[in-house]
mmCIF file of the N, C-alpha and C atoms, coordinates in Angstrom:
data_MODEL
# 
_entry.id   MODEL 
# 
loop_
_atom_site.group_PDB 
_atom_site.id 
_atom_site.type_symbol 
_atom_site.label_atom_id 
_atom_site.label_alt_id 
_atom_site.label_comp_id 
_atom_site.label_asym_id 
_atom_site.label_entity_id 
_atom_site.label_seq_id 
_atom_site.pdbx_PDB_ins_code 
_atom_site.Cartn_x 
_atom_site.Cartn_y 
_atom_site.Cartn_z 
_atom_site.occupancy 
_atom_site.B_iso_or_equiv 
_atom_site.pdbx_formal_charge 
_atom_site.auth_seq_id 
_atom_site.auth_comp_id 
_atom_site.auth_asym_id 
_atom_site.auth_atom_id 
_atom_site.pdbx_PDB_model_num 
ATOM 1   N N  . MET A 1 1  ? -0.704  16.763  -26.674 1.00 0.00 ? 1  MET A N  1 
ATOM 2   C CA . MET A 1 1  ? -0.539  15.629  -25.450 1.00 0.00 ? 1  MET A CA 1 
ATOM 3   C C  . MET A 1 1  ? -0.967  14.263  -25.959 1.00 0.00 ? 1  MET A C  1 
ATOM 4   N N  . THR A 1 2  ? -0.466  13.447  -25.012 1.00 0.00 ? 2  THR A N  1 
ATOM 5   C CA . THR A 1 2  ? -0.303  11.922  -24.891 1.00 0.00 ? 2  THR A CA 1 
ATOM 6   C C  . THR A 1 2  ? -1.447  11.261  -24.020 1.00 0.00 ? 2  THR A C  1 
ATOM 7   N N  . ASN A 1 3  ? -2.253  10.510  -24.238 1.00 0.00 ? 3  ASN A N  1 
ATOM 8   C CA . ASN A 1 3  ? -3.421  10.146  -23.867 1.00 0.00 ? 3  ASN A CA 1 
ATOM 9   C C  . ASN A 1 3  ? -2.752  8.841   -22.832 1.00 0.00 ? 3  ASN A C  1 
ATOM 10  N N  . CYS A 1 4  ? -3.070  8.430   -21.821 1.00 0.00 ? 4  CYS A N  1 
ATOM 11  C CA . CYS A 1 4  ? -3.011  7.706   -21.090 1.00 0.00 ? 4  CYS A CA 1 
ATOM 12  C C  . CYS A 1 4  ? -3.764  7.088   -19.992 1.00 0.00 ? 4  CYS A C  1 
ATOM 13  N N  . TYR A 1 5  ? -3.457  6.205   -19.162 1.00 0.00 ? 5  TYR A N  1 
ATOM 14  C CA . TYR A 1 5  ? -4.783  5.532   -18.608 1.00 0.00 ? 5  TYR A CA 1 
ATOM 15  C C  . TYR A 1 5  ? -3.994  6.126   -17.267 1.00 0.00 ? 5  TYR A C  1 
ATOM 16  N N  . GLU A 1 6  ? -4.617  6.022   -15.845 1.00 0.00 ? 6  GLU A N  1 
ATOM 17  C CA . GLU A 1 6  ? -4.269  5.598   -14.440 1.00 0.00 ? 6  GLU A CA 1 
ATOM 18  C C  . GLU A 1 6  ? -4.758  4.306   -14.407 1.00 0.00 ? 6  GLU A C  1 
ATOM 19  N N  . TYR A 1 7  ? -3.806  3.052   -13.550 1.00 0.00 ? 7  TYR A N  1 
ATOM 20  C CA . TYR A 1 7  ? -4.469  1.827   -12.999 1.00 0.00 ? 7  TYR A CA 1 
ATOM 21  C C  . TYR A 1 7  ? -3.792  2.447   -11.492 1.00 0.00 ? 7  TYR A C  1 
ATOM 22  N N  . LEU A 1 8  ? -4.866  1.863   -10.497 1.00 0.00 ? 8  LEU A N  1 
ATOM 23  C CA . LEU A 1 8  ? -4.894  2.292   -8.838  1.00 0.00 ? 8  LEU A CA 1 
ATOM 24  C C  . LEU A 1 8  ? -5.241  1.348   -8.406  1.00 0.00 ? 8  LEU A C  1 
ATOM 25  N N  . ARG A 1 9  ? -4.504  0.551   -7.378  1.00 0.00 ? 9  ARG A N  1 
ATOM 26  C CA . ARG A 1 9  ? -4.733  -0.478  -6.414  1.00 0.00 ? 9  ARG A CA 1 
ATOM 27  C C  . ARG A 1 9  ? -4.575  -0.692  -5.045  1.00 0.00 ? 9  ARG A C  1 
ATOM 28  N N  . THR A 1 10 ? -5.219  -1.419  -4.347  1.00 0.00 ? 10 THR A N  1 
ATOM 29  C CA . THR A 1 10 ? -4.635  -1.546  -2.992  1.00 0.00 ? 10 THR A CA 1 
ATOM 30  C C  . THR A 1 10 ? -5.054  -3.124  -2.758  1.00 0.00 ? 10 THR A C  1 
ATOM 31  N N  . SER A 1 11 ? -3.939  -3.634  -1.384  1.00 0.00 ? 11 SER A N  1 
ATOM 32  C CA . SER A 1 11 ? -4.334  -4.990  -1.551  1.00 0.00 ? 11 SER A CA 1 
ATOM 33  C C  . SER A 1 11 ? -4.685  -5.510  -0.365  1.00 0.00 ? 11 SER A C  1 
ATOM 34  N N  . GLY A 1 12 ? -5.403  -6.618  -0.562  1.00 0.00 ? 12 GLY A N  1 
ATOM 35  C CA . GLY A 1 12 ? -6.151  -7.107  0.440   1.00 0.00 ? 12 GLY A CA 1 
ATOM 36  C C  . GLY A 1 12 ? -5.456  -7.909  1.716   1.00 0.00 ? 12 GLY A C  1 
ATOM 37  N N  . ASP A 1 13 ? -3.801  -7.984  1.385   1.00 0.00 ? 13 ASP A N  1 
ATOM 38  C CA . ASP A 1 13 ? -2.827  -8.695  2.128   1.00 0.00 ? 13 ASP A CA 1 
ATOM 39  C C  . ASP A 1 13 ? -2.313  -7.561  2.787   1.00 0.00 ? 13 ASP A C  1 
ATOM 40  N N  . ASP A 1 14 ? -2.597  -6.096  3.127   1.00 0.00 ? 14 ASP A N  1 
ATOM 41  C CA . ASP A 1 14 ? -2.172  -5.498  3.881   1.00 0.00 ? 14 ASP A CA 1 
ATOM 42  C C  . ASP A 1 14 ? -2.656  -5.121  5.405   1.00 0.00 ? 14 ASP A C  1 
ATOM 43  N N  . GLY A 1 15 ? -3.126  -6.603  6.121   1.00 0.00 ? 15 GLY A N  1 
ATOM 44  C CA . GLY A 1 15 ? -3.350  -6.919  7.341   1.00 0.00 ? 15 GLY A CA 1 
ATOM 45  C C  . GLY A 1 15 ? -4.126  -5.754  7.738   1.00 0.00 ? 15 GLY A C  1 
ATOM 46  N N  . GLY A 1 16 ? -5.212  -4.651  6.626   1.00 0.00 ? 16 GLY A N  1 
ATOM 47  C CA . GLY A 1 16 ? -6.027  -3.925  7.596   1.00 0.00 ? 16 GLY A CA 1 
ATOM 48  C C  . GLY A 1 16 ? -4.997  -2.557  7.336   1.00 0.00 ? 16 GLY A C  1 
ATOM 49  N N  . THR A 1 17 ? -3.958  -2.144  7.094   1.00 0.00 ? 17 THR A N  1 
ATOM 50  C CA . THR A 1 17 ? -3.053  -1.028  6.976   1.00 0.00 ? 17 THR A CA 1 
ATOM 51  C C  . THR A 1 17 ? -3.561  -0.730  5.891   1.00 0.00 ? 17 THR A C  1 
ATOM 52  N N  . ASP A 1 18 ? -3.469  0.837   5.730   1.00 0.00 ? 18 ASP A N  1 
ATOM 53  C CA . ASP A 1 18 ? -3.682  1.840   4.567   1.00 0.00 ? 18 ASP A CA 1 
ATOM 54  C C  . ASP A 1 18 ? -2.360  2.650   4.124   1.00 0.00 ? 18 ASP A C  1 
ATOM 55  N N  . LYS A 1 19 ? -1.490  1.669   3.525   1.00 0.00 ? 19 LYS A N  1 
ATOM 56  C CA . LYS A 1 19 ? -0.369  2.156   3.089   1.00 0.00 ? 19 LYS A CA 1 
ATOM 57  C C  . LYS A 1 19 ? -0.287  3.505   2.216   1.00 0.00 ? 19 LYS A C  1 
ATOM 58  N N  . CYS A 1 20 ? -0.806  2.915   0.973   1.00 0.00 ? 20 CYS A N  1 
ATOM 59  C CA . CYS A 1 20 ? -1.087  4.342   0.490   1.00 0.00 ? 20 CYS A CA 1 
ATOM 60  C C  . CYS A 1 20 ? -2.317  4.460   -0.436  1.00 0.00 ? 20 CYS A C  1 
ATOM 61  N N  . GLY A 1 21 ? -3.461  4.492   -0.143  1.00 0.00 ? 21 GLY A N  1 
ATOM 62  C CA . GLY A 1 21 ? -4.862  4.084   -0.534  1.00 0.00 ? 21 GLY A CA 1 
ATOM 63  C C  . GLY A 1 21 ? -5.208  4.809   -2.324  1.00 0.00 ? 21 GLY A C  1 
ATOM 64  N N  . LEU A 1 22 ? -6.457  4.374   -2.499  1.00 0.00 ? 22 LEU A N  1 
ATOM 65  C CA . LEU A 1 22 ? -6.380  4.966   -4.206  1.00 0.00 ? 22 LEU A CA 1 
ATOM 66  C C  . LEU A 1 22 ? -6.407  6.826   -4.036  1.00 0.00 ? 22 LEU A C  1 
ATOM 67  N N  . PRO A 1 23 ? -6.702  7.603   -3.334  1.00 0.00 ? 23 PRO A N  1 
ATOM 68  C CA . PRO A 1 23 ? -6.743  9.216   -3.617  1.00 0.00 ? 23 PRO A CA 1 
ATOM 69  C C  . PRO A 1 23 ? -5.055  9.239   -3.387  1.00 0.00 ? 23 PRO A C  1 
ATOM 70  N N  . VAL A 1 24 ? -4.196  8.618   -2.499  1.00 0.00 ? 24 VAL A N  1 
ATOM 71  C CA . VAL A 1 24 ? -3.508  9.101   -2.817  1.00 0.00 ? 24 VAL A CA 1 
ATOM 72  C C  . VAL A 1 24 ? -2.637  8.780   -3.428  1.00 0.00 ? 24 VAL A C  1 
ATOM 73  N N  . GLN A 1 25 ? -2.542  7.515   -4.565  1.00 0.00 ? 25 GLN A N  1 
ATOM 74  C CA . GLN A 1 25 ? -2.410  6.448   -5.347  1.00 0.00 ? 25 GLN A CA 1 
ATOM 75  C C  . GLN A 1 25 ? -2.597  7.991   -6.622  1.00 0.00 ? 25 GLN A C  1 
ATOM 76  N N  . GLN A 1 26 ? -3.970  8.617   -7.179  1.00 0.00 ? 26 GLN A N  1 
ATOM 77  C CA . GLN A 1 26 ? -4.596  8.963   -8.189  1.00 0.00 ? 26 GLN A CA 1 
ATOM 78  C C  . GLN A 1 26 ? -3.672  10.177  -8.144  1.00 0.00 ? 26 GLN A C  1 
ATOM 79  N N  . GLN A 1 27 ? -3.362  11.238  -6.866  1.00 0.00 ? 27 GLN A N  1 
ATOM 80  C CA . GLN A 1 27 ? -3.126  12.507  -6.844  1.00 0.00 ? 27 GLN A CA 1 
ATOM 81  C C  . GLN A 1 27 ? -1.697  12.247  -7.348  1.00 0.00 ? 27 GLN A C  1 
ATOM 82  N N  . ALA A 1 28 ? -0.812  10.819  -7.100  1.00 0.00 ? 28 ALA A N  1 
ATOM 83  C CA . ALA A 1 28 ? 1.065   11.140  -7.446  1.00 0.00 ? 28 ALA A CA 1 
ATOM 84  C C  . ALA A 1 28 ? 0.322   10.812  -8.792  1.00 0.00 ? 28 ALA A C  1 
ATOM 85  N N  . CYS A 1 29 ? -0.548  10.280  -9.466  1.00 0.00 ? 29 CYS A N  1 
ATOM 86  C CA . CYS A 1 29 ? -0.419  9.377   -10.996 1.00 0.00 ? 29 CYS A CA 1 
ATOM 87  C C  . CYS A 1 29 ? -0.915  11.011  -11.382 1.00 0.00 ? 29 CYS A C  1 
ATOM 88  N N  . ASP A 1 30 ? -1.987  11.864  -11.159 1.00 0.00 ? 30 ASP A N  1 
ATOM 89  C CA . ASP A 1 30 ? -2.397  12.896  -11.837 1.00 0.00 ? 30 ASP A CA 1 
ATOM 90  C C  . ASP A 1 30 ? -0.758  14.233  -12.113 1.00 0.00 ? 30 ASP A C  1 
ATOM 91  N N  . ALA A 1 31 ? -0.177  14.373  -10.930 1.00 0.00 ? 31 ALA A N  1 
ATOM 92  C CA . ALA A 1 31 ? 0.862   15.047  -10.576 1.00 0.00 ? 31 ALA A CA 1 
ATOM 93  C C  . ALA A 1 31 ? 2.003   14.626  -11.697 1.00 0.00 ? 31 ALA A C  1 
ATOM 94  N N  . PHE A 1 32 ? 2.200   13.453  -11.767 1.00 0.00 ? 32 PHE A N  1 
ATOM 95  C CA . PHE A 1 32 ? 3.308   12.719  -12.919 1.00 0.00 ? 32 PHE A CA 1 
ATOM 96  C C  . PHE A 1 32 ? 2.158   13.128  -14.234 1.00 0.00 ? 32 PHE A C  1 
ATOM 97  N N  . ALA A 1 33 ? 1.498   12.808  -14.787 1.00 0.00 ? 33 ALA A N  1 
ATOM 98  C CA . ALA A 1 33 ? 0.704   13.370  -15.750 1.00 0.00 ? 33 ALA A CA 1 
ATOM 99  C C  . ALA A 1 33 ? 1.021   14.582  -16.316 1.00 0.00 ? 33 ALA A C  1 
ATOM 100 N N  . ARG A 1 34 ? 0.384   15.366  -15.686 1.00 0.00 ? 34 ARG A N  1 
ATOM 101 C CA . ARG A 1 34 ? 0.501   16.875  -15.626 1.00 0.00 ? 34 ARG A CA 1 
ATOM 102 C C  . ARG A 1 34 ? 2.263   16.846  -15.972 1.00 0.00 ? 34 ARG A C  1 
ATOM 103 N N  . ALA A 1 35 ? 2.962   17.067  -15.011 1.00 0.00 ? 35 ALA A N  1 
ATOM 104 C CA . ALA A 1 35 ? 4.158   17.147  -15.711 1.00 0.00 ? 35 ALA A CA 1 
ATOM 105 C C  . ALA A 1 35 ? 4.682   16.474  -16.328 1.00 0.00 ? 35 ALA A C  1 
ATOM 106 N N  . LYS A 1 36 ? 4.478   15.798  -17.199 1.00 0.00 ? 36 LYS A N  1 
ATOM 107 C CA . LYS A 1 36 ? 5.047   15.191  -18.249 1.00 0.00 ? 36 LYS A CA 1 
ATOM 108 C C  . LYS A 1 36 ? 4.064   15.392  -19.602 1.00 0.00 ? 36 LYS A C  1 
ATOM 109 N N  . GLY A 1 37 ? 3.094   16.264  -19.541 1.00 0.00 ? 37 GLY A N  1 
ATOM 110 C CA . GLY A 1 37 ? 2.206   16.704  -20.586 1.00 0.00 ? 37 GLY A CA 1 
ATOM 111 C C  . GLY A 1 37 ? 1.213   15.410  -20.744 1.00 0.00 ? 37 GLY A C  1 
ATOM 112 N N  . PHE A 1 38 ? 1.069   14.461  -19.936 1.00 0.00 ? 38 PHE A N  1 
ATOM 113 C CA . PHE A 1 38 ? 0.285   13.521  -20.419 1.00 0.00 ? 38 PHE A CA 1 
ATOM 114 C C  . PHE A 1 38 ? -1.099  13.935  -19.987 1.00 0.00 ? 38 PHE A C  1 
ATOM 115 N N  . GLU A 1 39 ? -2.423  13.273  -20.876 1.00 0.00 ? 39 GLU A N  1 
ATOM 116 C CA . GLU A 1 39 ? -3.938  13.288  -20.305 1.00 0.00 ? 39 GLU A CA 1 
ATOM 117 C C  . GLU A 1 39 ? -4.305  11.801  -20.315 1.00 0.00 ? 39 GLU A C  1 
ATOM 118 N N  . VAL A 1 40 ? -4.357  12.155  -18.767 1.00 0.00 ? 40 VAL A N  1 
ATOM 119 C CA . VAL A 1 40 ? -5.570  10.899  -18.096 1.00 0.00 ? 40 VAL A CA 1 
ATOM 120 C C  . VAL A 1 40 ? -6.712  11.165  -18.602 1.00 0.00 ? 40 VAL A C  1 
ATOM 121 N N  . VAL A 1 41 ? -7.179  9.884   -19.228 1.00 0.00 ? 41 VAL A N  1 
ATOM 122 C CA . VAL A 1 41 ? -8.026  9.872   -20.334 1.00 0.00 ? 41 VAL A CA 1 
ATOM 123 C C  . VAL A 1 41 ? -9.486  9.081   -19.936 1.00 0.00 ? 41 VAL A C  1 
ATOM 124 N N  . GLU A 1 42 ? -8.562  8.169   -18.423 1.00 0.00 ? 42 GLU A N  1 
ATOM 125 C CA . GLU A 1 42 ? -9.399  7.060   -17.641 1.00 0.00 ? 42 GLU A CA 1 
ATOM 126 C C  . GLU A 1 42 ? -8.665  6.519   -16.645 1.00 0.00 ? 42 GLU A C  1 
ATOM 127 N N  . THR A 1 43 ? -9.634  6.700   -15.447 1.00 0.00 ? 43 THR A N  1 
ATOM 128 C CA . THR A 1 43 ? -8.706  5.825   -14.691 1.00 0.00 ? 43 THR A CA 1 
ATOM 129 C C  . THR A 1 43 ? -9.463  4.308   -13.804 1.00 0.00 ? 43 THR A C  1 
ATOM 130 N N  . PHE A 1 44 ? -8.494  3.077   -13.850 1.00 0.00 ? 44 PHE A N  1 
ATOM 131 C CA . PHE A 1 44 ? -9.307  2.147   -13.442 1.00 0.00 ? 44 PHE A CA 1 
ATOM 132 C C  . PHE A 1 44 ? -8.803  1.875   -11.943 1.00 0.00 ? 44 PHE A C  1 
ATOM 133 N N  . SER A 1 45 ? -9.295  1.616   -11.245 1.00 0.00 ? 45 SER A N  1 
ATOM 134 C CA . SER A 1 45 ? -8.825  1.091   -10.045 1.00 0.00 ? 45 SER A CA 1 
ATOM 135 C C  . SER A 1 45 ? -9.726  -0.403  -9.331  1.00 0.00 ? 45 SER A C  1 
ATOM 136 N N  . ASP A 1 46 ? -8.886  -0.696  -8.696  1.00 0.00 ? 46 ASP A N  1 
ATOM 137 C CA . ASP A 1 46 ? -9.230  -2.039  -8.169  1.00 0.00 ? 46 ASP A CA 1 
ATOM 138 C C  . ASP A 1 46 ? -8.428  -1.693  -6.629  1.00 0.00 ? 46 ASP A C  1 
ATOM 139 N N  . ASP A 1 47 ? -9.681  -2.238  -5.752  1.00 0.00 ? 47 ASP A N  1 
ATOM 140 C CA . ASP A 1 47 ? -9.362  -2.108  -4.490  1.00 0.00 ? 47 ASP A CA 1 
ATOM 141 C C  . ASP A 1 47 ? -9.760  -3.330  -3.322  1.00 0.00 ? 47 ASP A C  1 
ATOM 142 N N  . GLY A 1 48 ? -8.293  -3.778  -2.769  1.00 0.00 ? 48 GLY A N  1 
ATOM 143 C CA . GLY A 1 48 ? -8.761  -4.781  -1.899  1.00 0.00 ? 48 GLY A CA 1 
ATOM 144 C C  . GLY A 1 48 ? -8.163  -6.179  -2.263  1.00 0.00 ? 48 GLY A C  1 
ATOM 145 N N  . TRP A 1 49 ? -7.544  -6.333  -3.489  1.00 0.00 ? 49 TRP A N  1 
ATOM 146 C CA . TRP A 1 49 ? -7.241  -7.546  -4.403  1.00 0.00 ? 49 TRP A CA 1 
ATOM 147 C C  . TRP A 1 49 ? -5.923  -7.779  -4.143  1.00 0.00 ? 49 TRP A C  1 
ATOM 148 N N  . SER A 1 50 ? -5.464  -8.888  -3.614  1.00 0.00 ? 50 SER A N  1 
ATOM 149 C CA . SER A 1 50 ? -4.607  -9.884  -3.305  1.00 0.00 ? 50 SER A CA 1 
ATOM 150 C C  . SER A 1 50 ? -3.760  -9.391  -4.760  1.00 0.00 ? 50 SER A C  1 
ATOM 151 N N  . GLY A 1 51 ? -1.897  -9.432  -4.061  1.00 0.00 ? 51 GLY A N  1 
ATOM 152 C CA . GLY A 1 51 ? -0.899  -9.023  -5.100  1.00 0.00 ? 51 GLY A CA 1 
ATOM 153 C C  . GLY A 1 51 ? -0.926  -10.261 -5.620  1.00 0.00 ? 51 GLY A C  1 
ATOM 154 N N  . LYS A 1 52 ? -1.473  -11.598 -5.251  1.00 0.00 ? 52 LYS A N  1 
ATOM 155 C CA . LYS A 1 52 ? -1.447  -13.021 -5.946  1.00 0.00 ? 52 LYS A CA 1 
ATOM 156 C C  . LYS A 1 52 ? -2.334  -13.082 -7.022  1.00 0.00 ? 52 LYS A C  1 
ATOM 157 N N  . ILE A 1 53 ? -3.268  -12.225 -6.861  1.00 0.00 ? 53 ILE A N  1 
ATOM 158 C CA . ILE A 1 53 ? -4.361  -12.425 -8.502  1.00 0.00 ? 53 ILE A CA 1 
ATOM 159 C C  . ILE A 1 53 ? -3.630  -11.210 -9.192  1.00 0.00 ? 53 ILE A C  1 
ATOM 160 N N  . HIS A 1 54 ? -3.798  -12.372 -10.978 1.00 0.00 ? 54 HIS A N  1 
ATOM 161 C CA . HIS A 1 54 ? -2.992  -11.159 -11.740 1.00 0.00 ? 54 HIS A CA 1 
ATOM 162 C C  . HIS A 1 54 ? -3.859  -10.307 -12.317 1.00 0.00 ? 54 HIS A C  1 
ATOM 163 N N  . LEU A 1 55 ? -3.069  -8.975  -13.119 1.00 0.00 ? 55 LEU A N  1 
ATOM 164 C CA . LEU A 1 55 ? -4.088  -8.253  -13.387 1.00 0.00 ? 55 LEU A CA 1 
ATOM 165 C C  . LEU A 1 55 ? -5.514  -8.445  -14.198 1.00 0.00 ? 55 LEU A C  1 
ATOM 166 N N  . HIS A 1 56 ? -5.247  -9.733  -15.530 1.00 0.00 ? 56 HIS A N  1 
ATOM 167 C CA . HIS A 1 56 ? -6.478  -10.422 -15.766 1.00 0.00 ? 56 HIS A CA 1 
ATOM 168 C C  . HIS A 1 56 ? -7.570  -10.798 -14.801 1.00 0.00 ? 56 HIS A C  1 
ATOM 169 N N  . ALA A 1 57 ? -7.156  -11.229 -14.050 1.00 0.00 ? 57 ALA A N  1 
ATOM 170 C CA . ALA A 1 57 ? -8.556  -11.516 -12.897 1.00 0.00 ? 57 ALA A CA 1 
ATOM 171 C C  . ALA A 1 57 ? -9.063  -10.559 -12.306 1.00 0.00 ? 57 ALA A C  1 
ATOM 172 N N  . ARG A 1 58 ? -8.657  -9.594  -12.232 1.00 0.00 ? 58 ARG A N  1 
ATOM 173 C CA . ARG A 1 58 ? -9.236  -8.028  -11.332 1.00 0.00 ? 58 ARG A CA 1 
ATOM 174 C C  . ARG A 1 58 ? -9.760  -7.723  -12.206 1.00 0.00 ? 58 ARG A C  1 
ATOM 175 N N  . PRO A 1 59 ? -11.321 -7.080  -11.787 1.00 0.00 ? 59 PRO A N  1 
ATOM 176 C CA . PRO A 1 59 ? -12.195 -6.173  -12.540 1.00 0.00 ? 59 PRO A CA 1 
ATOM 177 C C  . PRO A 1 59 ? -11.754 -5.426  -13.115 1.00 0.00 ? 59 PRO A C  1 
ATOM 178 N N  . ALA A 1 60 ? -11.034 -4.189  -12.545 1.00 0.00 ? 60 ALA A N  1 
ATOM 179 C CA . ALA A 1 60 ? -10.689 -3.362  -13.151 1.00 0.00 ? 60 ALA A CA 1 
ATOM 180 C C  . ALA A 1 60 ? -9.440  -3.538  -14.392 1.00 0.00 ? 60 ALA A C  1 
ATOM 181 N N  . GLY A 1 61 ? -8.733  -4.858  -13.670 1.00 0.00 ? 61 GLY A N  1 
ATOM 182 C CA . GLY A 1 61 ? -7.531  -4.925  -14.860 1.00 0.00 ? 61 GLY A CA 1 
ATOM 183 C C  . GLY A 1 61 ? -8.024  -5.491  -15.719 1.00 0.00 ? 61 GLY A C  1 
ATOM 184 N N  . LYS A 1 62 ? -9.306  -6.134  -16.025 1.00 0.00 ? 62 LYS A N  1 
ATOM 185 C CA . LYS A 1 62 ? -10.018 -6.825  -17.681 1.00 0.00 ? 62 LYS A CA 1 
ATOM 186 C C  . LYS A 1 62 ? -10.024 -5.212  -18.037 1.00 0.00 ? 62 LYS A C  1 
ATOM 187 N N  . ARG A 1 63 ? -10.894 -4.640  -17.648 1.00 0.00 ? 63 ARG A N  1 
ATOM 188 C CA . ARG A 1 63 ? -11.073 -3.658  -18.391 1.00 0.00 ? 63 ARG A CA 1 
ATOM 189 C C  . ARG A 1 63 ? -10.197 -2.874  -18.751 1.00 0.00 ? 63 ARG A C  1 
ATOM 190 N N  . LEU A 1 64 ? -9.255  -2.293  -18.522 1.00 0.00 ? 64 LEU A N  1 
ATOM 191 C CA . LEU A 1 64 ? -7.530  -2.099  -18.441 1.00 0.00 ? 64 LEU A CA 1 
ATOM 192 C C  . LEU A 1 64 ? -7.199  -2.601  -20.001 1.00 0.00 ? 64 LEU A C  1 
ATOM 193 N N  . ILE A 1 65 ? -7.059  -4.109  -19.927 1.00 0.00 ? 65 ILE A N  1 
ATOM 194 C CA . ILE A 1 65 ? -6.443  -4.870  -20.834 1.00 0.00 ? 65 ILE A CA 1 
ATOM 195 C C  . ILE A 1 65 ? -7.604  -4.375  -22.138 1.00 0.00 ? 65 ILE A C  1 
ATOM 196 N N  . VAL A 1 66 ? -8.381  -4.920  -21.665 1.00 0.00 ? 66 VAL A N  1 
ATOM 197 C CA . VAL A 1 66 ? -9.462  -4.432  -22.915 1.00 0.00 ? 66 VAL A CA 1 
ATOM 198 C C  . VAL A 1 66 ? -9.603  -3.302  -23.274 1.00 0.00 ? 66 VAL A C  1 
ATOM 199 N N  . ALA A 1 67 ? -9.352  -1.773  -23.021 1.00 0.00 ? 67 ALA A N  1 
ATOM 200 C CA . ALA A 1 67 ? -9.266  -0.403  -23.454 1.00 0.00 ? 67 ALA A CA 1 
ATOM 201 C C  . ALA A 1 67 ? -7.978  -0.237  -24.075 1.00 0.00 ? 67 ALA A C  1 
ATOM 202 N N  . LEU A 1 68 ? -6.983  -0.834  -23.504 1.00 0.00 ? 68 LEU A N  1 
ATOM 203 C CA . LEU A 1 68 ? -5.748  -0.941  -24.177 1.00 0.00 ? 68 LEU A CA 1 
ATOM 204 C C  . LEU A 1 68 ? -5.356  -1.741  -25.543 1.00 0.00 ? 68 LEU A C  1 
ATOM 205 N N  . LEU A 1 69 ? -6.596  -2.642  -25.647 1.00 0.00 ? 69 LEU A N  1 
ATOM 206 C CA . LEU A 1 69 ? -6.235  -3.390  -26.888 1.00 0.00 ? 69 LEU A CA 1 
ATOM 207 C C  . LEU A 1 69 ? -7.125  -2.623  -27.669 1.00 0.00 ? 69 LEU A C  1 
ATOM 208 N N  . GLY A 1 70 ? -8.071  -1.899  -27.462 1.00 0.00 ? 70 GLY A N  1 
ATOM 209 C CA . GLY A 1 70 ? -9.072  -1.363  -28.202 1.00 0.00 ? 70 GLY A CA 1 
ATOM 210 C C  . GLY A 1 70 ? -9.101  -0.183  -28.889 1.00 0.00 ? 70 GLY A C  1 
ATOM 211 N N  . ASN A 1 71 ? -8.326  0.780   -28.108 1.00 0.00 ? 71 ASN A N  1 
ATOM 212 C CA . ASN A 1 71 ? -8.564  2.022   -28.769 1.00 0.00 ? 71 ASN A CA 1 
ATOM 213 C C  . ASN A 1 71 ? -7.219  3.118   -29.245 1.00 0.00 ? 71 ASN A C  1 
ATOM 214 N N  . GLY A 1 72 ? -5.950  2.271   -28.842 1.00 0.00 ? 72 GLY A N  1 
ATOM 215 C CA . GLY A 1 72 ? -4.557  3.166   -29.161 1.00 0.00 ? 72 GLY A CA 1 
ATOM 216 C C  . GLY A 1 72 ? -4.130  3.556   -28.079 1.00 0.00 ? 72 GLY A C  1 
ATOM 217 N N  . VAL A 1 73 ? -4.388  4.029   -26.950 1.00 0.00 ? 73 VAL A N  1 
ATOM 218 C CA . VAL A 1 73 ? -3.722  4.628   -25.860 1.00 0.00 ? 73 VAL A CA 1 
ATOM 219 C C  . VAL A 1 73 ? -3.170  2.812   -25.450 1.00 0.00 ? 73 VAL A C  1 
ATOM 220 N N  . LYS A 1 74 ? -1.517  3.795   -24.874 1.00 0.00 ? 74 LYS A N  1 
ATOM 221 C CA . LYS A 1 74 ? -1.040  2.356   -25.008 1.00 0.00 ? 74 LYS A CA 1 
ATOM 222 C C  . LYS A 1 74 ? 0.270   2.964   -23.616 1.00 0.00 ? 74 LYS A C  1 
ATOM 223 N N  . MET A 1 75 ? 0.065   3.784   -22.892 1.00 0.00 ? 75 MET A N  1 
ATOM 224 C CA . MET A 1 75 ? 0.285   4.050   -21.599 1.00 0.00 ? 75 MET A CA 1 
ATOM 225 C C  . MET A 1 75 ? -0.452  4.085   -20.925 1.00 0.00 ? 75 MET A C  1 
ATOM 226 N N  . VAL A 1 76 ? 0.401   3.576   -19.822 1.00 0.00 ? 76 VAL A N  1 
ATOM 227 C CA . VAL A 1 76 ? -0.522  3.248   -18.103 1.00 0.00 ? 76 VAL A CA 1 
ATOM 228 C C  . VAL A 1 76 ? 0.570   4.148   -17.151 1.00 0.00 ? 76 VAL A C  1 
ATOM 229 N N  . ILE A 1 77 ? 0.130   4.942   -16.487 1.00 0.00 ? 77 ILE A N  1 
ATOM 230 C CA . ILE A 1 77 ? 0.699   5.262   -15.066 1.00 0.00 ? 77 ILE A CA 1 
ATOM 231 C C  . ILE A 1 77 ? 0.075   4.711   -14.320 1.00 0.00 ? 77 ILE A C  1 
ATOM 232 N N  . VAL A 1 78 ? 0.874   4.112   -13.075 1.00 0.00 ? 78 VAL A N  1 
ATOM 233 C CA . VAL A 1 78 ? 0.642   2.911   -11.916 1.00 0.00 ? 78 VAL A CA 1 
ATOM 234 C C  . VAL A 1 78 ? 1.399   4.053   -10.961 1.00 0.00 ? 78 VAL A C  1 
# 
């Protein structure tokens, strides 16, 4: 199996509507990973951050970048 991470995020710019919340995103990512034979080793979630904020400026985004640089996992499902 190939190890991978999941990155989930919701936007604070959606006007309060829940277009595709974190649970729905995680279910879709998990299903994709299973279908492709990937093993999700960690999930990173940023909830309510503007799409105008870069990944490295979001809390989970920062942790994801550090993880990608640190341990050899190079695949992220979003």
